[in-house]
Backbone bond lengths (Angstrom), bond angles and torsions (degrees), N, CA, C in turn:
res aa  C-N    CA-C-N  psi(-1)  N-CA   C-N-CA  omega(-1)  CA-C   N-CA-C  phi
1 X - - - 1.488 - - 1.520 109.34 -
2 X 1.300 115.40 157.15 1.465 119.75 -174.49 1.518 112.05 -90.36
3 X 1.306 116.20 137.54 1.450 121.88 171.67 1.524 107.02 -77.84
4 X 1.319 117.16 126.64 1.453 122.37 -174.56 1.519 112.25 -87.61
5 X 1.308 117.40 10.73 1.468 120.86 178.67 1.547 109.05 -64.78
6 X 1.352 116.11 163.12 1.452 120.16 179.51 1.518 112.48 -69.19
7 X 1.297 116.00 166.13 1.467 123.42 174.09 1.505 114.34 69.55
8 X 1.316 115.30 24.99 1.464 119.66 172.63 1.512 108.42 -83.08
9 X 1.319 115.01 154.64 1.496 120.81 -172.33 1.542 110.05 -108.86
10 X 1.314 115.54 143.46 1.457 121.82 176.60 1.548 108.51 -116.51
11 X 1.345 114.88 134.99 1.454 120.14 176.08 1.522 106.67 -110.28
12 X 1.326 117.00 128.70 1.462 121.81 178.04 1.527 107.37 -109.39
13 X 1.312 118.06 122.79 1.482 122.62 -176.20 1.527 110.50 -110.67
14 X 1.326 114.91 130.71 1.467 120.56 -177.64 1.532 109.80 -124.15
15 X 1.330 119.98 104.93 1.456 119.69 174.88 1.552 109.73 -72.47
16 X 1.319 116.02 144.39 1.467 118.66 -179.71 1.510 111.68 -143.42
17 X 1.309 114.63 137.54 1.464 120.38 176.42 1.553 107.40 -139.45
18 X 1.307 116.46 108.67 1.478 121.78 -179.46 1.501 113.11 54.07
19 X 1.320 115.73 54.12 1.470 121.49 -175.78 1.548 111.62 -110.32
20 X 1.323 117.47 31.35 1.455 120.80 -174.46 1.538 112.54 -63.75
21 X 1.324 117.06 -23.48 1.496 119.27 -178.31 1.521 112.68 -73.84
22 X 1.354 117.74 -20.86 1.453 118.78 -176.09 1.526 112.95 -126.75
23 X 1.330 119.40 -13.29 1.476 120.89 -164.16 1.553 112.00 -67.72
24 X 1.321 120.66 -31.04 1.465 122.14 178.97 1.511 108.61 -66.46
25 X 1.335 118.97 -43.78 1.449 120.92 177.35 1.507 112.74 -65.52
26 X 1.306 115.33 -37.44 1.462 119.31 177.36 1.506 111.77 -63.76
27 X 1.327 117.01 -47.25 1.468 120.53 -179.64 1.521 110.78 -63.17
28 X 1.307 118.04 -41.79 1.463 121.55 -179.86 1.550 109.77 -64.91
29 X 1.325 116.72 -45.50 1.462 121.24 -178.84 1.530 111.25 -62.11
30 X 1.328 115.49 -43.68 1.478 120.69 -178.78 1.523 110.79 -68.26
31 X 1.318 116.53 -41.24 1.486 120.92 179.20 1.537 109.08 -60.13
32 X 1.308 116.94 -46.83 1.467 120.17 -178.56 1.517 111.64 -66.08
33 X 1.339 117.79 -39.53 1.434 121.06 -178.34 1.566 111.67 -72.87
34 X 1.263 117.07 -45.71 1.469 121.45 -177.56 1.522 110.91 -66.16
35 X 1.325 117.52 -41.13 1.467 119.99 -178.28 1.514 111.12 -69.44
36 X 1.322 117.15 -27.11 1.452 120.53 179.34 1.516 112.89 -86.78
37 X 1.339 117.47 -13.89 1.450 120.61 -171.31 1.540 114.05 -112.28
38 X 1.334 116.14 -31.68 1.457 119.49 -175.73 1.517 112.54 -123.97
39 X 1.318 115.58 144.58 1.454 120.67 178.08 1.545 110.47 -76.58
40 X 1.330 115.86 -35.90 1.474 119.62 -175.68 1.525 107.79 -132.88
41 X 1.316 116.29 119.44 1.485 118.16 -176.19 1.546 108.43 -158.92
42 X 1.324 114.14 163.35 1.444 122.09 167.55 1.513 108.49 -143.90
43 X 1.358 115.93 153.38 1.443 121.79 176.54 1.550 106.36 -121.69
44 X 1.298 116.25 124.97 1.447 121.51 -177.42 1.537 108.74 -117.31
45 X 1.315 115.61 116.32 1.477 120.30 174.30 1.543 106.93 -94.75
46 X 1.331 115.05 127.72 1.464 119.52 -176.55 1.535 108.96 -111.48
47 X 1.350 114.31 112.40 1.448 121.90 -173.99 1.550 110.78 -83.80
48 X 1.318 117.92 113.56 1.451 123.61 -178.20 1.559 110.90 -89.26
49 X 1.332 115.07 56.16 1.463 119.23 177.81 1.517 113.80 66.53
50 X 1.284 116.68 34.72 1.510 119.35 -178.73 1.501 110.48 -64.50
51 X 1.368 114.22 150.54 1.467 121.38 -179.67 1.524 111.19 -112.30
52 X 1.331 118.05 3.32 1.451 120.40 -176.52 1.514 116.00 -105.86
53 X 1.355 113.79 9.01 1.475 117.78 175.74 1.529 116.51 76.87
54 X 1.337 115.55 18.71 1.480 118.07 -177.63 1.531 109.81 -66.03
55 X 1.330 118.52 -30.75 1.450 119.92 176.94 1.494 111.89 -63.87
56 X 1.322 116.96 -41.02 1.461 121.89 179.98 1.518 111.31 -67.57
57 X 1.321 116.30 -34.71 1.464 120.57 176.12 1.499 111.52 -57.58
58 X 1.351 116.08 -46.69 1.419 121.44 -178.31 1.536 110.47 -66.67
59 X 1.347 115.78 -46.98 1.473 120.85 179.68 1.509 112.32 -58.24
60 X 1.313 117.71 -42.04 1.456 122.48 -177.27 1.561 113.34 -68.77
61 X 1.338 116.22 -18.54 1.430 119.36 177.19 1.551 113.08 -71.88
62 X 1.357 114.10 -21.55 1.506 117.65 176.63 1.502 114.35 51.72
63 X 1.311 115.60 43.27 1.469 120.15 179.29 1.527 110.64 -81.45
64 X 1.323 119.18 138.88 1.441 121.71 179.75 1.521 111.15 -65.58
65 X 1.315 117.41 145.47 1.460 125.15 178.79 1.527 112.88 62.72
66 X 1.316 117.38 20.12 1.458 122.42 177.37 1.526 109.77 -120.09
67 X 1.316 118.27 130.90 1.409 122.31 178.74 1.559 111.65 -139.94
68 X 1.310 116.11 163.01 1.464 121.22 -179.69 1.540 109.32 -121.37
69 X 1.308 114.21 133.06 1.485 120.45 171.23 1.490 107.09 -122.24
70 X 1.339 116.83 174.32 1.463 117.63 178.36 1.504 112.74 151.44
71 X 1.347 115.66 -164.01 1.455 121.72 -176.87 1.544 107.12 -156.39
72 X 1.313 117.31 163.97 1.484 120.80 -168.86 1.534 115.44 -75.25
73 X 1.298 118.44 -30.70 1.483 119.18 -174.91 1.522 112.04 -113.07
74 X 1.349 115.80 139.16 1.448 121.39 -178.67 1.510 111.59 -58.91
75 X 1.375 114.45 129.21 1.449 120.08 179.83 1.528 111.89 -120.66
76 X 1.310 118.00 -25.40 1.444 121.39 -178.79 1.520 111.23 125.47
77 X 1.358 115.60 158.69 1.441 120.46 -176.57 1.516 114.28 -56.91
78 X 1.353 114.92 -39.60 1.477 119.19 -179.20 1.517 111.82 -58.38
79 X 1.338 116.74 -41.99 1.471 121.19 -179.48 1.515 109.30 -67.30
80 X 1.349 117.56 -39.20 1.463 119.61 -178.43 1.553 110.20 -67.78
81 X 1.280 116.52 -42.96 1.465 120.87 177.11 1.513 111.48 -61.48
82 X 1.306 116.86 -48.76 1.465 122.71 -178.68 1.529 110.41 -60.26
83 X 1.335 117.75 -43.86 1.456 122.09 -179.26 1.515 110.75 -60.78
84 X 1.344 117.59 -42.33 1.454 120.59 179.10 1.502 113.01 -70.93
85 X 1.311 117.59 -41.17 1.487 121.18 -178.61 1.524 110.80 -62.70
86 X 1.341 115.91 -41.40 1.454 118.86 -178.25 1.496 113.39 -75.00
87 X 1.328 116.11 -18.10 1.498 119.72 175.91 1.519 112.10 -89.50
88 X 1.325 118.29 -8.94 1.429 122.52 -174.85 1.529 112.42 -72.02
89 X 1.320 115.11 148.91 1.485 121.26 -179.49 1.499 112.97 -114.98
90 X 1.341 117.21 2.29 1.462 118.37 -177.06 1.506 115.25 -78.29
91 X 1.319 116.24 164.83 1.453 121.82 173.71 1.536 111.90 -76.96
92 X 1.307 116.42 -30.15 1.423 124.76 170.87 1.493 106.76 -117.56
93 X 1.341 117.41 131.88 1.462 122.28 -176.55 1.529 107.25 -124.27
94 X 1.288 115.20 123.70 1.472 119.22 -174.21 1.555 109.96 -129.67
95 X 1.327 115.51 152.06 1.458 117.53 171.41 1.523 110.57 -131.54
96 X 1.284 116.43 146.29 1.453 122.62 172.02 1.518 108.43 -147.05
97 X 1.331 115.57 174.86 1.488 118.38 -172.53 1.518 112.94 -84.31
98 X 1.351 115.71 158.31 1.441 122.40 -175.63 1.504 112.85 -64.02
99 X 1.306 118.39 -24.57 1.446 120.59 -179.95 1.536 113.62 -85.09
100 X 1.366 114.22 1.38 1.457 121.17 -179.10 1.543 109.99 52.33
101 X 1.311 115.63 47.61 1.436 120.93 -176.33 1.517 114.55 -55.61
102 X 1.327 116.33 -30.28 1.487 120.57 -178.68 1.495 111.59 -101.71
103 X 1.328 118.19 10.62 1.448 119.59 -179.89 1.484 112.47 77.19
104 X 1.347 115.68 -175.55 1.475 123.87 -179.54 1.524 113.53 -94.18
105 X 1.332 115.22 -33.65 1.455 118.43 -174.14 1.530 112.12 -61.96
106 X 1.355 117.95 -22.65 1.436 121.48 178.60 1.546 110.17 -62.26
107 X 1.327 118.14 -25.74 1.469 120.94 -177.70 1.549 108.37 -66.84
108 X 1.322 116.01 -45.33 1.475 120.07 177.62 1.546 110.95 -68.24
109 X 1.329 114.68 -34.16 1.480 120.31 176.73 1.536 110.85 -59.82
110 X 1.322 115.37 -42.59 1.467 120.30 177.07 1.507 110.65 -64.74
111 X 1.338 117.05 -48.90 1.467 122.04 177.54 1.505 112.12 -52.92
112 X 1.363 116.63 -48.23 1.422 122.96 -179.02 1.540 111.77 -62.14
113 X 1.314 116.02 -36.32 1.482 121.61 -179.61 1.533 108.98 -64.99
114 X 1.296 118.35 -43.67 1.469 119.91 177.50 1.523 110.77 -64.68
115 X 1.350 116.56 -38.66 1.492 118.65 178.69 1.502 111.44 -66.35
116 X 1.327 116.46 -38.65 1.466 120.36 -177.86 1.518 110.90 -77.85
117 X 1.319 118.81 -25.06 1.466 123.08 -175.25 1.530 110.83 -128.30
118 X 1.343 115.69 76.13 1.471 118.77 -174.93 1.528 115.31 -63.14
119 X 1.325 116.50 -9.79 1.497 118.35 176.63 1.503 110.88 -83.09
120 X 1.336 119.65 -12.03 1.463 122.03 -177.67 1.524 111.83 -68.26
121 X 1.326 114.90 136.06 1.434 122.03 174.69 1.542 111.91 -104.73
122 X 1.350 112.45 -27.62 1.463 119.40 -175.04 1.538 107.92 -148.16
123 X 1.339 116.24 131.21 1.447 122.81 178.36 1.526 109.80 -118.25
124 X 1.300 118.75 124.97 1.414 119.54 -178.07 1.535 110.84 -125.79
125 X 1.311 117.45 143.33 1.461 120.52 178.17 1.513 110.58 -79.83
126 X 1.356 113.99 151.90 1.450 120.40 176.52 1.528 110.58 -137.94
127 X 1.312 115.12 130.19 1.466 120.65 175.55 1.529 112.22 -82.57
128 X 1.347 115.49 -5.33 1.441 119.53 -175.24 1.526 114.75 -102.97
129 X 1.339 116.55 5.20 1.444 119.73 -178.59 1.525 113.64 -91.42
130 X 1.329 116.00 -10.75 1.476 120.40 -178.69 1.509 108.95 -143.24
131 X 1.305 117.61 146.04 1.473 120.24 -176.72 1.519 114.63 -61.23
132 X 1.343 117.83 -20.94 1.448 121.39 179.29 1.510 113.55 -87.63
133 X 1.321 118.69 -0.12 1.446 122.18 -174.02 1.526 114.09 -57.97
134 X 1.302 117.47 -33.77 1.453 122.89 -178.56 1.518 111.82 -107.59
135 X 1.313 117.93 18.31 1.459 122.18 -176.71 1.561 108.85 -59.81
136 X 1.295 115.21 131.97 1.468 120.22 179.95 1.536 113.70 94.43
137 X 1.307 117.67 -12.60 1.462 121.94 175.99 1.519 108.49 -71.60
138 X 1.293 117.86 145.52 1.449 120.31 168.06 1.529 107.21 -72.07
139 X 1.312 118.11 162.08 1.466 121.89 -178.54 1.541 109.46 -60.98
140 X 1.328 116.20 -44.47 1.457 119.44 -178.00 1.522 112.62 -64.08
141 X 1.370 115.79 -43.94 1.467 118.12 179.88 1.495 111.58 -66.17
142 X 1.369 117.48 -38.50 1.436 119.26 177.65 1.503 112.78 -63.32
143 X 1.344 115.87 -45.57 1.464 122.31 177.11 1.517 111.90 -58.38
144 X 1.355 115.76 -45.12 1.464 120.39 -179.50 1.489 111.23 -63.71
145 X 1.327 118.26 -43.85 1.436 124.70 -179.54 1.534 111.38 -61.02
146 X 1.332 114.39 -48.80 1.457 119.17 -177.68 1.538 111.38 -66.89
147 X 1.321 116.89 -39.20 1.448 121.76 -179.58 1.567 109.53 -66.29
148 X 1.315 113.76 -44.22 1.474 122.33 179.58 1.534 109.02 -57.18
149 X 1.300 117.29 -50.34 1.475 122.09 -179.17 1.517 110.81 -64.08
150 X 1.351 115.71 -42.27 1.453 119.42 -178.46 1.538 112.47 -62.73
151 X 1.309 115.96 -44.82 1.445 120.94 -177.71 1.579 108.74 -63.31
152 X 1.314 115.65 -46.27 1.447 119.16 -178.48 1.553 112.67 -65.11
153 X 1.331 115.06 -37.99 1.468 118.34 179.91 1.557 111.16 -71.44
154 X 1.316 116.25 -33.94 1.470 117.45 176.59 1.508 110.64 -64.79
155 X 1.319 115.91 -44.58 1.469 119.57 -179.74 1.531 110.38 -67.99
156 X 1.312 115.77 -38.35 1.481 119.49 -177.64 1.509 113.54 -79.78
157 X 1.350 116.99 -15.98 1.444 119.85 -177.54 1.503 114.32 76.14
158 X 1.362 115.12 25.65 1.486 117.80 -179.80 1.498 112.60 -91.09
159 X 1.326 115.46 148.69 1.471 121.80 177.90 1.519 110.68 -105.14
160 X 1.308 117.43 -1.73 1.478 122.00 -179.45 1.532 108.49 -68.07
161 X 1.321 115.45 148.81 1.463 119.04 -176.23 1.502 114.89 -83.19
162 X 1.342 118.48 -17.53 1.450 121.51 -177.39 1.534 112.01 -157.13
163 X 1.315 114.91 76.77 1.477 117.62 -173.07 1.525 110.55 -70.44
164 X 1.330 119.51 -19.15 1.474 120.61 -171.92 1.557 113.08 -99.98
165 X 1.303 119.05 7.27 1.425 120.33 177.54 1.549 110.68 -62.83
166 X 1.310 116.68 130.87 1.464 120.57 -175.64 1.512 113.55 -82.07
167 X 1.319 114.83 46.45 1.439 120.84 -178.77 1.509 108.87 -150.11
168 X 1.318 117.56 100.18 1.483 121.30 -177.10 1.515 108.96 -141.12
169 X 1.337 114.92 151.08 1.458 120.06 -179.25 1.513 110.39 -142.83
170 X 1.341 115.63 156.02 1.431 122.13 -174.16 1.531 109.46 -142.66
171 X 1.312 115.90 157.08 1.463 117.96 165.56 1.544 106.36 -72.21
172 X 1.309 116.95 156.87 1.453 119.76 -178.32 1.551 109.54 -62.58
173 X 1.299 117.61 -37.82 1.487 121.50 179.28 1.499 109.52 -60.39
174 X 1.336 118.92 -40.16 1.415 124.32 -179.07 1.536 110.93 -67.69
175 X 1.306 117.08 -41.89 1.458 121.76 174.84 1.530 109.88 -55.48
176 X 1.310 115.31 -49.08 1.465 118.76 -176.27 1.519 115.13 -69.73
177 X 1.311 115.58 -18.69 1.457 119.20 177.36 1.530 111.82 -88.98
178 X 1.359 115.41 -33.90 1.468 119.28 -173.10 1.527 112.43 -90.67
179 X 1.307 117.05 -52.07 1.472 119.29 -164.83 1.545 115.39 -74.00
180 X 1.346 121.19 -25.33 1.468 116.23 171.55 1.526 113.09 -66.27
181 X 1.325 116.25 -17.03 1.476 119.13 179.47 1.538 112.02 -89.92
182 X 1.340 116.07 -11.91 1.473 120.73 -174.44 1.522 111.63 -78.35
183 X 1.320 116.91 143.43 1.452 121.82 -178.58 1.529 114.14 -127.77
184 X 1.314 117.70 -16.24 1.452 122.48 -174.78 1.537 110.59 -77.25
185 X 1.313 115.99 126.20 1.495 120.71 -178.21 1.556 113.04 -96.44
186 X 1.342 116.00 -20.50 1.447 120.26 -175.15 1.520 112.52 -87.14
187 X 1.332 114.45 -161.57 1.485 120.92 -174.57 1.529 111.46 -68.78
188 X 1.310 119.79 -15.61 1.480 120.18 179.82 1.520 112.01 -77.14
189 X 1.349 118.48 3.28 1.457 119.70 -176.33 1.551 111.68 -61.56
190 X 1.325 117.05 -31.63 1.464 119.69 175.49 1.521 113.48 -55.93
191 X 1.306 113.32 -46.25 1.480 118.93 178.32 1.511 112.09 -60.82
192 X 1.334 115.93 -42.63 1.435 120.09 -178.43 1.529 109.73 -61.89
193 X 1.345 115.60 -44.35 1.436 116.92 179.21 1.548 114.19 -61.79
194 X 1.378 113.78 -38.44 1.461 119.64 177.25 1.541 111.97 -66.79
195 X 1.340 115.46 -41.19 1.455 119.18 177.63 1.531 111.20 -61.80
196 X 1.311 117.49 -42.50 1.460 119.03 178.17 1.513 110.99 -67.76
197 X 1.318 117.69 -40.25 1.467 121.13 177.05 1.542 110.69 -57.80
198 X 1.308 114.42 -42.23 1.467 118.08 180.00 1.527 110.59 -68.11
199 X 1.345 116.33 -43.11 1.463 121.65 177.98 1.535 111.71 -59.08
200 X 1.314 115.77 -39.23 1.463 122.23 -177.69 1.520 111.76 -87.38
201 X 1.358 117.44 4.58 1.481 122.51 176.22 1.529 111.72 63.30
202 X 1.306 116.59 38.07 1.470 121.52 176.07 1.521 111.69 -79.11
203 X 1.281 116.56 147.39 1.461 121.70 177.43 1.533 110.49 -86.97
204 X 1.321 115.84 119.35 1.460 122.01 -176.38 1.539 108.62 -110.60
205 X 1.333 115.33 130.45 1.464 121.08 -179.67 1.525 108.32 -121.62
206 X 1.320 116.15 135.48 1.451 121.02 177.04 1.555 109.27 -102.39
207 X 1.327 115.79 142.91 1.466 121.25 174.75 1.527 108.16 -127.44
208 X 1.331 117.79 147.93 1.440 121.54 178.11 1.539 114.19 -71.49
209 X 1.310 116.43 131.98 1.473 121.01 176.57 1.501 108.24 -135.41
210 X 1.313 116.18 163.47 1.461 121.67 176.31 1.515 109.46 -139.45
211 X 1.339 112.81 150.27 1.485 118.65 176.08 1.529 110.15 -70.57
212 X 1.351 114.01 125.67 1.474 119.14 176.79 1.526 109.35 -102.37
213 X 1.298 117.22 -40.99 1.483 119.89 -177.92 1.536 107.59 -115.37
214 X 1.302 115.68 119.46 1.472 121.17 -179.10 1.542 111.28 -98.03
215 X 1.307 114.68 135.29 1.470 120.46 165.62 1.516 107.76 -148.93
216 X 1.289 115.11 168.51 1.480 119.97 -177.28 1.540 110.30 -61.41
217 X 1.331 114.53 129.94 1.477 119.94 178.19 1.506 110.74 -67.08
218 X 1.356 114.04 143.93 1.485 120.84 176.39 1.497 111.22 -84.48
219 X 1.345 116.36 -4.33 1.478 120.68 179.92 1.506 110.14 -86.96
220 X 1.331 115.69 125.08 1.494 120.60 171.61 1.524 105.03 -91.32
221 X 1.339 116.53 110.62 1.481 120.63 -170.18 1.521 112.55 -56.42
222 X 1.361 117.44 -46.69 1.473 118.36 -176.90 1.536 110.75 -71.25
223 X 1.293 116.49 -53.06 1.488 120.82 -178.66 1.529 111.78 -60.17
224 X 1.343 115.66 -51.16 1.465 118.62 -173.08 1.525 113.47 -75.20
225 X 1.350 117.48 -26.87 1.476 119.12 176.35 1.531 109.68 -63.12
226 X 1.330 117.70 -46.99 1.483 120.70 -178.72 1.557 109.81 -63.26
227 X 1.341 114.97 -41.56 1.470 118.49 178.99 1.563 110.06 -63.58
228 X 1.337 115.45 -43.58 1.467 118.32 -177.92 1.540 110.87 -67.27
229 X 1.324 116.69 -37.88 1.461 119.14 178.08 1.548 110.52 -61.02
230 X 1.319 115.29 -40.37 1.458 120.84 175.43 1.482 111.79 -62.67
231 X 1.354 116.99 -48.00 1.469 121.83 178.54 1.546 110.63 -62.16
232 X 1.316 115.85 -40.37 1.448 121.79 -178.16 1.554 111.10 -62.28
233 X 1.310 113.93 -43.28 1.457 119.07 -179.18 1.549 110.74 -62.57
234 X 1.332 115.68 -42.09 1.437 119.79 -179.08 1.553 111.20 -68.06
235 X 1.349 114.93 -45.11 1.469 117.40 -176.29 1.535 111.90 -68.69
236 X 1.318 116.80 -33.85 1.465 119.22 176.71 1.531 111.24 -58.97
237 X 1.360 114.71 -47.15 1.453 118.28 178.71 1.502 112.42 -63.11
238 X 1.349 116.96 -44.04 1.446 119.57 -177.53 1.523 112.09 -65.07
239 X 1.305 115.85 -43.36 1.491 120.74 -177.68 1.544 110.05 -68.99
240 X 1.328 113.99 -39.95 1.497 117.97 -178.54 1.520 109.90 -60.94
241 X 1.349 115.99 -38.27 1.482 120.00 -177.82 1.506 114.11 -78.33
242 X 1.304 116.71 -15.27 1.467 119.24 -176.31 1.504 111.34 -77.06
243 X 1.335 116.63 128.94 1.426 121.63 178.16 1.524 110.38 -90.58
244 X 1.317 115.58 135.00 1.464 121.44 -179.22 1.531 108.99 -102.77
245 X 1.312 114.47 122.75 1.454 116.83 178.40 1.500 110.09 -79.67
246 X 1.330 114.88 134.99 1.465 119.65 177.24 1.501 110.96 -73.49
247 X 1.340 115.36 133.53 1.475 119.71 179.58 1.515 109.44 -82.08
């Protein structure tokens, strides 16, 4: 759990794959927001084997408290997120998408939730906790998203309202307990983290979020649902069989 004393540090992690068209604006926006909002912070861009030089774009900006991690060959969003989280030095470690789909104010919202709820180990955003969560979605995209989440949660046995929201945060201790155990590199990495959090008896809190910036999803609902269901089945068996040593 997080100590709510002053001078704690927040790490913001941004996975990126071929984001050269937006990444300079994202880096500038985050730098301005974080420097105005937090006394101690870092921003970590995690390059998932991009071929368009987006990592070089961020590095050449020479922004304070901003760094780039990554690897040469594309592995998947899960690997990019895991790489950044494990490199983070903050007391609270958060990730969100490179397009800042949920805006910047959600970062302070997450910080405030940890401060108000010191028992929380993990805070995740949910588009299903408020009627405005899916504002701006077309009917078809909203229906597809909700159905996709519902199917995966039923198979996974989750009671969370939005396991796939691209906005999640952890205490540093929780990151260090969960993510060295994670193996999934694709979009199912969220589920793996939640499964481990449940196995380790971590306290998970949901907060309402809404999409601010819309762009075409990189998830192919039909193709990726079947892949995620396959990954989910494997990870459930693996995690269920894993024995946790009491500290």
